[in-house]
C-alpha positions in Angstrom: 17.1 0.4 -29.3 15.1 -2.9 -28.8 11.9 -2.9 -30.9 9.1 -5.5 -30.9 6.9 -5.6 -34.1 3.5 -7.2 -33.6 1.8 -7.8 -36.9 0.3 -10.9 -38.5 1.5 -9.8 -41.9 5.0 -10.8 -42.8 5.1 -8.1 -45.6 4.0 -5.4 -43.1 6.7 -6.4 -40.6 9.3 -6.3 -43.4 8.1 -2.8 -44.5 8.4 -1.4 -41.0 11.9 -2.9 -40.6 13.0 -1.3 -43.9 11.6 2.1 -42.8 13.7 1.8 -39.6 16.8 0.2 -41.0 18.7 3.5 -40.7 17.5 4.2 -37.2 20.8 3.2 -35.7 23.5 0.6 -35.6 22.3 -0.8 -32.3 18.7 -1.3 -33.3 17.3 -4.8 -32.7 14.0 -6.2 -34.0 11.9 -8.9 -32.5 8.9 -10.1 -34.6 5.6 -11.6 -33.4 2.6 -12.7 -35.4 0.3 -13.3 -32.4 -0.7 -11.8 -29.1 0.4 -14.9 -27.2 3.9 -14.9 -28.7 4.2 -11.1 -28.2 3.2 -11.5 -24.5 5.7 -14.3 -24.1 8.5 -12.0 -25.5 7.4 -9.1 -23.2 7.5 -11.3 -20.2 11.2 -12.0 -20.7 12.5 -9.0 -22.6 12.5 -5.3 -22.0 11.5 -3.5 -25.2 12.1 0.2 -25.7 9.3 0.4 -28.3 6.4 -1.9 -29.3 5.1 -1.3 -32.9 1.6 -2.8 -32.9 -0.9 -3.4 -35.7 -4.5 -2.6 -34.6 -6.4 -5.0 -36.9 -4.6 -8.4 -36.8 -6.6 -11.5 -36.1 -7.9 -13.3 -34.1 -7.4 -10.5 -31.6 -7.0 -6.8 -32.1 -4.3 -4.5 -30.7 -6.4 -3.2 -27.9 -6.8 -6.7 -26.5 -3.0 -6.9 -26.5 -2.7 -3.6 -24.5 -5.3 -4.9 -22.0 -3.3 -8.1 -21.6 -0.2 -6.1 -21.0 -2.0 -4.1 -18.2 -3.4 -7.3 -16.7 0.1 -8.8 -16.5 1.7 -5.7 -15.1 3.8 -5.0 -18.2 2.1 -1.9 -19.5 4.5 0.6 -17.8 7.7 -0.7 -19.4 7.3 0.1 -23.1 6.6 3.0 -25.4 3.7 1.7 -27.6 2.9 2.9 -31.1 -0.3 1.6 -32.7 -0.7 1.3 -36.5 -3.8 0.7 -38.5 -4.9 0.2 -42.1 -8.2 1.8 -41.3 -8.4 5.6 -41.1 -10.8 6.0 -38.2 -10.5 8.6 -35.5 -12.6 6.6 -33.1 -10.3 3.6 -33.4 -7.3 5.9 -32.8 -8.9 7.4 -29.6 -9.8 3.9 -28.4 -6.2 2.8 -28.8 -4.9 5.9 -26.9 -7.3 5.3 -24.1 -6.2 1.7 -23.9 -2.6 2.7 -23.3 -1.0 3.4 -26.7 1.3 6.4 -26.7 0.7 7.3 -30.3 -1.3 6.2 -33.4 -0.3 6.1 -37.0 -2.3 5.2 -40.1 -0.3 2.8 -42.3 -0.9 4.8 -45.5 0.9 7.7 -43.9 3.9 5.8 -42.9 7.2 7.1 -44.3 10.7 6.5 -43.0 11.0 10.0 -41.5 7.4 10.0 -40.1 7.7 6.6 -38.5 11.0 7.6 -36.9 9.6 10.9 -35.7 6.5 9.2 -34.3 8.6 6.6 -32.5 10.7 9.4 -31.0 7.5 11.3 -29.8 6.0 8.1 -28.4 9.2 7.4 -26.5 9.3 10.9 -25.0 5.7 10.7 -24.0 6.4 7.3 -22.4 9.3 8.9 -20.4 7.2 11.7 -19.2 4.4 9.3 -18.1 7.0 7.3 -16.2 8.3 10.4 -14.5 4.8 11.4 -13.5 4.1 7.9 -12.3 7.2 7.9 -10.1 6.3 11.4 -8.7 2.8 10.1 -7.9 4.2 7.0 -6.1 6.5 9.2 -4.1 3.6 11.5 -3.1 1.4 8.5 -2.4 4.1 7.1 -0.1 4.4 10.4 1.7 0.7 10.5 2.2 0.3 6.9 3.4 3.5 5.8 5.1 5.0 6.8 8.4 8.3 8.6 7.5 10.2 7.1 10.5 9.2 3.4 10.5 7.8 3.1 6.9 4.7 1.4 8.4 1.2 2.5 7.4 0.5 5.9 8.9 -2.8 6.9 10.6 -4.5 8.0 7.4 -3.8 4.7 5.6 -4.7 2.7 8.7 -8.1 4.4 9.0 -8.9 4.0 5.3 -7.8 0.3 5.2 -9.5 -0.4 8.6 -12.9 0.8 7.2 -12.6 -1.5 4.3 -11.5 -4.5 6.5 -14.4 -3.9 8.9 -16.9 -3.6 6.1 -15.6 -6.9 4.5 -15.7 -8.6 7.9 -19.4 -8.1 8.2 -19.9 -10.2 5.1 -17.5 -13.0 6.2 -18.0 -15.7 8.8 -14.8 -14.9 10.6 -13.4 -12.7 13.3 -11.6 -9.4 13.0 -9.4 -8.2 15.9 -7.9 -4.8 16.5 -4.7 -4.8 18.6 -3.4 -1.4 19.9 -0.3 -1.1 22.0 2.3 1.3 23.1 5.7 1.2 24.8 5.6 1.2 28.6 7.4 4.3 30.1 8.5 5.5 26.7 8.6 9.1 28.0 11.4 8.0 30.4 13.4 6.6 27.5 13.1 9.9 25.7 14.0 11.8 28.8 17.0 9.7 29.7 18.5 8.9 26.3 17.1 11.7 24.0 14.6 11.8 21.3 17.0 10.6 18.6 17.5 7.4 20.6 13.8 7.1 21.1 13.2 7.4 17.4 15.7 4.7 16.6 14.1 2.5 19.2 10.8 2.9 17.4 12.3 1.8 14.1 14.0 -1.2 15.6 10.9 -2.2 17.5 8.7 -2.0 14.4 11.2 -4.0 12.4 11.4 -6.7 15.0 7.6 -6.9 15.4 7.2 -7.1 11.6 9.5 -10.0 11.5 7.1 -12.1 13.6 4.0 -11.2 11.6 2.8 -13.2 8.6 2.6 -10.2 6.4 -1.1 -10.1 5.7 -1.8 -8.0 8.7 -2.3 -4.2 8.7 0.5 -2.9 10.9 0.5 0.9 11.5 2.0 3.5 13.6 -0.8 5.8 14.8 1.6 8.4 16.3 4.2 8.7 19.0 4.9 5.2 20.4 1.3 4.0 19.7 0.9 1.2 17.1 -2.0 -0.8 15.8 -2.4 -4.2 14.1 -5.6 -5.3 12.3 -6.1 -9.1 12.1 -8.6 -10.3 9.6 -10.1 -13.7 8.7 -9.4 -15.1 12.2 -10.9 -18.6 12.8 -10.7 -18.4 16.6 -11.6 -15.4 18.7 -8.4 -15.7 20.7 -6.0 -16.0 17.8 -5.0 -12.4 18.5 -3.8 -13.5 22.0 -1.3 -15.9 20.4 0.0 -13.1 18.1 0.2 -10.7 21.0 2.2 -13.3 23.0 4.5 -13.8 19.9 5.2 -10.1 19.8 5.9 -10.1 23.5 8.4 -13.0 23.0 10.4 -11.2 20.3 10.7 -8.2 22.7 12.2 -10.3 25.4 15.8 -9.5 24.2 16.8 -5.9 24.9 17.5 -3.4 22.1 20.9 -1.8 21.6 20.5 1.8 20.4 23.4 4.2 20.2 25.4 2.0 22.6 22.6 1.9 25.1 20.9 -1.4 26.0 17.2 -0.8 26.5 14.7 -3.3 27.7 11.2 -2.7 26.3 7.7 -4.0 27.3 4.4 -3.1 25.7 0.9 -2.8 27.0 -1.6 -4.3 24.6 -5.4 -3.8 24.2 -7.5 -6.0 22.0 -11.0 -5.4 20.7 -13.0 -8.0 18.7 -15.4 -6.8 16.0 -19.0 -8.0 16.5 -22.4 -7.1 15.1 -22.9 -4.4 17.7 -19.7 -2.5 16.6 -20.6 -0.5 13.6 -17.7 1.9 13.1 -13.9 1.8 13.1 -13.9 4.6 15.6 -15.9 2.6 18.1 -13.6 -0.5 17.8 -10.5 1.7 18.1 -12.0 3.3 21.3 -12.6 -0.1 22.7 -9.0 -1.2 22.0 -7.7 1.9 23.6 -9.7 1.3 26.8 -8.4 -2.2 26.9 -4.8 -1.0 26.5 -5.1 1.4 29.4 -6.6 -1.4 31.5 -3.3 -3.3 30.7 -1.3 -0.3 31.9 -3.1 -0.2 35.2 -2.4 -3.9 35.7 1.4 -3.4 35.2 4.0 -3.6 32.5 3.8 -5.9 29.6 0.1 -7.0 30.0 -2.5 -8.0 27.5 -6.2 -7.1 28.0 -9.3 -7.8 25.9 -12.1 -5.2 25.9 -15.1 -6.0 28.0 -18.4 -4.1 28.3 -17.8 -3.3 32.0 -14.6 -1.5 31.0 -16.7 1.0 29.0 -19.0 1.5 31.9 -16.1 2.1 34.3 -14.5 4.6 31.9 -17.8 6.5 31.4 -18.5 6.5 35.2 -15.0 7.9 35.8 -15.4 10.6 33.2 -18.8 11.6 34.7 -17.2 11.8 38.1 -14.3 13.9 36.9 -16.6 16.2 35.0 -18.9 16.5 38.0 -16.0 17.3 40.3 -14.7 20.1 38.0 -18.2 21.6 37.8 -18.8 21.3 41.6 -15.5 23.1 42.3 -16.3 25.8 39.8 -19.8 26.4 41.2 -18.7 26.2 44.9 -20.7 23.1 45.7 -18.1 21.7 48.1 -18.5 22.2 51.9 -15.7 21.4 54.3 -16.4 19.8 57.7 -14.0 19.3 60.6 
């Protein structure tokens, strides 16, 4: 067992070591008399247990725990806080700050210290198991199980935040939506397993040409979305769309089949008149379907007349259905 003792009193550190001298043949002690030195040790060494004095100066033990959390090291050690002062409020403050147990120094005996270390270690193990379970559940809730990209839920939540932040920044936000041309034919000809493997390979290849700060999500089926934030130029998204098209020039080899893929891309740019993520997503979808009508592998930006055209077509389709239902058609020869 690897133990760090943080106490500014040499006598106190020696007392703790004597109490634990029979803990086991493979027990190693590291001593620190200051927060800075203890943090330095924690950054380079994995300790099983940290025995920490609450009241040392110029900082107290809680400040050390907060520094551990700040530096991302709070999940790697079982922490036992000790104090000269018998104060339940101090004990509760230490537990809330991340200590796994609290012990008054006047109550320390060899057997009690060993038992408390054992209890703190077990509590730390249980917390780690709960943390791992939470991360697994979180991943299931936020990641697409096939491609490991952000799923629709994470996309929608992150997109809301990005759009809200964009309103405060003097920059452009672009939403790029695309799907695979004739993907249904690929599934019909090669099977859904091959189609799924193609989606994985395609998402990996596209990810390789992105910078990594984009929100890349699979919305469902063969439909994907990319959110581009902090864009200096309104047409930066065009360059990224062309970069994606270039990496898709080479065919994919899936289950011994060589498959050439093109995508239809629709791009919408956030502006002051767009107030909701749903509205921008609708605009990008309209632009994507304009790309499909233009042919395979096209890129289209949303324009206001596209919205008017779609609304006019919907009104006409709705009107035709109603007219047929109510017998409003008259045939002439």
